[in-house]
N, C-alpha and C positions, 0 to 999 in steps of 0.2 A: 504495500500501499505505501502511496507516493502522498507521505502526507503535506507537503508543502503549494502540493496542487488541489486540495480539495477542503470543502466547508462542510464542516461535521456540525448539528445540531446535538446537541447533549440535552436529553431531558430528563428531566430528575433532578434535582441538588440531593441525592443523597451520599452517603460512600462512597458509593461506587458511581457515579454522577462524576463523583467533583472530585472522586483519582480519577478518570477515562479525560473529562479536560486537562487537568493539572499535565495526564500523560500524552497528553495532543498538542496542548501549547510548549510544552519544553520540547516540541519535534517540530514545531514552526508550522501547526496547521490553522486554520481561519477556524477560529473557535465559538459558536451560540450556543447557547445556555436558554434551557426553558424552564420554569416549573410551576404549575396553575396552581399549586398550594406559594403564597406568601407571606409563611411567618416568618418570624426574626433569627431562624436558622439558617431557614434560604436563603433570604437578606443579605446575610453576614456574608455566606458563602458566595453570593452572585457580588455580591460588594473585592472580595480578597481575587477571584479569579478575574473580573472585569478589569482590575488593577494589573494582572498578569499580560491583556492583553483581549482576556474572553470579550463579547458581544451580549450581552441582557437583552432578551428576546423579550418583547411585552405584549397587550392584546390587542397593540394597536399594532405592533406591526411583524408580528406573526403570521398571518400570510406571505409577507414577506418574505420572513424568515425560511418559511418550508420553499418557496419558491428559487432560491438562492443555494440550499444546501441540498450536498449530494449524498449525502449520508447520515444517518439518524442512527444516535449511541442511544438506546432505552435502557433504561436504570429497572434492575429486578422488579419494583412497587409498582409500574406501570405497564398492565396485560397488555398483551400482542395486541387484542383485538380492541385496543384503543384508539378512538378515532386519529390519535395522533400517526401513529402506525400505518391504521389503514389510508391515512392520505400519500402517502411516502409511498406503499406498496403500487396503489394503484397509478402515479404517477412514475413507479419502473425503476425508486432508488434504490440504496443499500440500507438494511437496518442492522444493526446488528450490537453485542452491550459488553457491558466494562472486563466481561469475563473471558468472551473471544476475540475480544484486542489480546487482552492477558499471553491467551491459546496461542496467538499468532508469531511470540516476542520472549517467551519465556524459554532459559537456557535452560533450567533445570530438570531433571528426573523428578516425572507429577506423577503420582498416587490418588485419584479422585475419588469419591465418597462420594455417595448418591443413598436414599433410602426412604421412608416417611415418618421413624423412630429410627434413634441411637447414632444418627450423622458423622452428628459433633462430639459424640462420644469416642465413636472410632477413629475421624481425622486428630483427634485429641490423643487418641492412645499409637496410633500412627508413627504423630509426632514424639512424642515419650519416648517410642523404641528406637526410632532411629535416632536420638540423641543420645538416649545411652548406649548405644551400640558402638556412637563414636563419630557421627552422621551430622552432617548440617542440617536440621528440617525446620521450614517454616508453614505453620499450620496459617491456613487463607481462606479468600471466597467467601462463601455464605456465614463463615467463622470468625472472627478478628478483625483483619485487615482484606480492606480489595488485592487479588492477585495479581491488579498491575504496581503493588506498590512493588515487587518484589524482583521485576523481571528484571532491574539494574543491579540488586541487594544479593542474588543467589546464580551461582555460575554452575558450568557443565557438572563440575563433582559433586554437586546439593541434591537436595530434596524440596521439594513441595506435596504440603498434603493440605488439599484441597477439596474442598466441602463445597461440595453444590444444589442445590435447590432445584424444584421443578418452576418457579419461575424464570434463575436464574435458562434451566435449560432452551427452556419456550426462543433465545436469540443466540445456543452456542449449539455449532456445530463442526465445529476448529479445534477444539480441545479432541486430543490423541493420548490421554495419560499410557506409563510403559503399562502401570495395573488400575485399572476401574472396579470397582467394592462395590455391592447395589445390596444394602443390611438387610430391608424388609419395605410391602407396600403394602397399606392398607389404606383406607377410605380418609380423602386429607384433600383440603381444596376448591371443594368442589362448587366451590364459590363463584370462584373462576377458572376453571378449567370445565364446568359443567356437567361433568361426568367422570366414569374410573375408564372409559376406556381410553381417554385425551388421556387422563393421566398417567396411566399404567405407560401408554407412548410414551410420552418426555420423558420418563425414569429410563424407559429403555433407549434414549439417545445415545444414551451416553456409551453403551457399549455394544452398535449400531457399528459405528464407524471404525473399531479395533480392529489397529492387521495383525497377520497370521504370529507376529514374534511377540504382542503385549498379549496379557492376562485379565480376563471378566474376573472376579473372584466374587462369583454366587450364595444366598442363602440357599441350601436347599430343603431348610425345612418350610421354604417360605414359595407353594405353587407359582405363582404371579413368577418370583424374581428366580424360579430355577426354569423355569418355559424361555427366557432371557437367552438359554446358551445354544436357542438353537436360532437364534436371528444374530449372531456374532461370527467372524474369521476369529478372534483370537482365543489362547488356550484357554481353557474353562477350567476353574481350580475351584472346587464348592468347601464350608462349612456347614457343620449340622450342630446344631446340640443336643440331637436324638439317636443319632444312629453314622454309624459307619458310613465314609465316602471319600470318593476322591479329591483328601484333599485335608482340611483341619477338621479331629471330632474328639471325643475322648472315651476313651474304651480301659475300662478294669481301675477307674482313678488317674489316667495317667492323659493327657494333654498329647496326641500322636498328629504325623502330619506326612500322609503317602504311607500308611501302615506302620510308620517308628517312631516310636515312642520315643520324647520329646523331653518332656519333667514331667514331676507331680501335678493335678490338679488343686491340690489342696497349696502350694507355693504362690496361689492367685488366688488374689480376693473377686469371688465370681459372685456374689450375693444377689440371684434368681436368672432365673433363665437365660431374661435380655442378657445380660451382663457374660451371661457365658458365651453367646452368641457372638455378641462384642468382640469378648479376648480370643475368639476362634479366630474369626474376619482378620482381626494387626496377627497372628502369626500365621496365616497363609500368606498374607503381604507380608511379613519376617521372611520367609523361611524360601518362597521366592528370590527374594532379594538377597537371599546367601545371607544371611544373618548366622550366629552362630545359637544355639538354643536354648543354652543357660544365657545366653545376655539376651537374650528377646526373655525369658522367664525376667529376669533381675529388672526390667528395667518395667515389663508391664506392674510388676511385682510394688512397684515404687510409683503406681499413675494414684493421684491422689482425686480424680473424678472430674466434673466440667462444674464452674457457676450454674445455678438456675437446674441442676439438676438432680435431685432425690440429697438437695445442700439444708444437714441438719444446723440450725439457725443457731436455736438453746435449748436449754431445760429451764424453765419457768413454773415453779412453787408446781415440781411434777409433770409438768409438761411439757411433753417436746416437740417441737415446731421442726416443717420440715418444709425446704423451698423446693418447689417442682414446676417452678412459672413453665420452665422451656415442653415441660406437660401442655403439647398446644393442639392432640387432638386424641379419640376414645380410646387408641388402640395403649398411648404414652399413657393417658391416665390409669388404666386396669393392668398397667405393666407397673406403675407404680404404688399402687394396692396391692398388687403379689407379694410387692417386698414387704410389706409391712408386718408386722406381728400383734402388736398393740392394737387397740381401739382407736378408732379413726373418725375425727370433724375430717369433715370433706369439704374444702372453698371449689366449687368451679363453676364458671363462668365466665365472660367477657364479649366478643364481638364472634357472633356466628360464621360460619365456616362448610353448612351446607349438610349438615350430619342430620340422621336419623339417631335421636339422644337416646333412645327407645333402648338401641344397642346398649347404650352403658350401663343404663339402669339395672337390666336383666344383665349382666355383666356383674351387678353389684352383690348378686345373691351370693352368699356365703362369703361374703367376704366380710372382711376388719369394721366394714367403715358402719357408725352407729346413728349418725345425722352429717347431713350436709346441708354448708349456704351454699344456696346459688345466688349469684348478683350477676350485674353485666346489663346487659346488653337485651343478653338472649335469655335474662332470668326465670324470661314467661315462657319460654320455647322450652329453657330443662323442667320447668314445674308443670307443663302437659305433659310429659315425657314419664316423668316419676311416678304422677296418679295414674298413667296408663298403665305402667309395669304394675303397677299395687306398692311405692315405693313414698310412705307417708313421715317418715321422718325426714324433715325438710325445714329448713329456714330460708325467711325470701327478703333481701334487700335490695339499696342499689349502689353501690359499687366498692369496690375490694376494701378498702378502710373501714369501710361500717363489719365487710363480712370477717375480717379480721377481728375485731371490738368483738364481733356477738361468738363468733368461736371460740374466743379467749372468756368469757364469760358462760360457755357452758362446761371447758371441758376440764375436765377434774387429774386429779392425780393418775397417770396410771396411762394415760390418752397421749394422742399427736393429735395435732393439728396440723394437714399437712394439705399445702397451695397444688395442686395437680388441674387444672384450670378446666385442660379438654376443648378448651376453645382462646381463640385470640387474644392477640391485647389490644388491639387500634380500637377499641369502645373508647378508651380511658388511657391510652399509655403512649408511646414511640413503639417499642417491640415489648416481648416475652422480658428483657432485659431487666426493664427501666419494674417493669411488673412487679420484678423477683424483688429490684430494689425498696421499693417502695415497701414490701412485707417483713422484709430483711429492716427495715428501718425503723417500722409501728413495733417488732415481735424484741426489736434492742431496747426499746422502752419500755417494753410491760417488763425485761430483764432489770434493766434501772432501778424500776419503783419496788421493786422485791428485792432487790439487794444485789442480783445472782451473775452480777456481771465485774 
């Protein structure tokens, strides 16, 4: 791509959009910026970038910018069927994304991870494993910093562990990682992708373009993911928490790869079947890369988890508070509950993503949930689904802060208050991180009052 010869319209001033604009400006491109949300953060970002030479697009010069620009760089938060990319397609112009730009110029060996749940944990584990084995590795993409930020920082001997979301896959076709990992697929983001067929297809794009010299690491226990083996030319390596496979699994208390025992499963913090799957996916990646088994084991044993995923915040007056704000879909919430051993007051709610919440409440049968607090934009949808499933131990309130206060007043010693919302956060927060931080802040205020800090 000849940057100086084309005009780029960067849409969406998120971290991804800002990174794209800076990358293009540094290479002499003419860059236009557009975001239909004009809050303080967006205006600050536009101001900084305009000082570097970018042009800010307003409602007044919007049509002129569309005609002038050759390439649309679309942030993941903007759907591919938004009026802006539709207009570019009709004009026969190129549409790309930050991750696609990064794919063209990244020199490091990439290991890309997608899936409905577990991708952040697996991406973080891969970085931990590679660093523990003496390799330089950055975790990027949908986790932490945009991948474009590492194009110059990482060289040929380095690694990039890249988390890829379905939103990013809408504009991503050029990424051909050395290893592509698919953790699992369950219902998610149907408010954006319309149906499961579209969602599954997007996830499959990560492996469809792989070549024979590359690897697809697939969850054998997930029927949809297992079927991806027929869609790729790459070498397929499975992982399974349930049975022996050509890849990574557990047998007789040992972690096994391709039939060879590597180390005892007791050496790893597994905590639930989903975490076992995460570990086995990383073991497969490590073995493909030729890492020593005991080094893999030692590195994974040192992994401390990721923020906002089953994060124990505090114990206050005998009640344990757990932040699982990253549990943004039904399967994630049910997996979180499967790890609980004490009675649970569950905080659930936020922005609707197109789910049938009946599946959540049917899944609570036999779970440790003794009470649920419904909050957020979708609280009435949750209430309706709960009543239809005969779930009657609930409270209803407006926002997260009120929900945490309510759970605090109900909880008794020996119980847990678990934030695992099974919903997006965008009704009240900028993302699951901000939601989790609000929960942590409120819980810490409880701890300070009780003298637990």
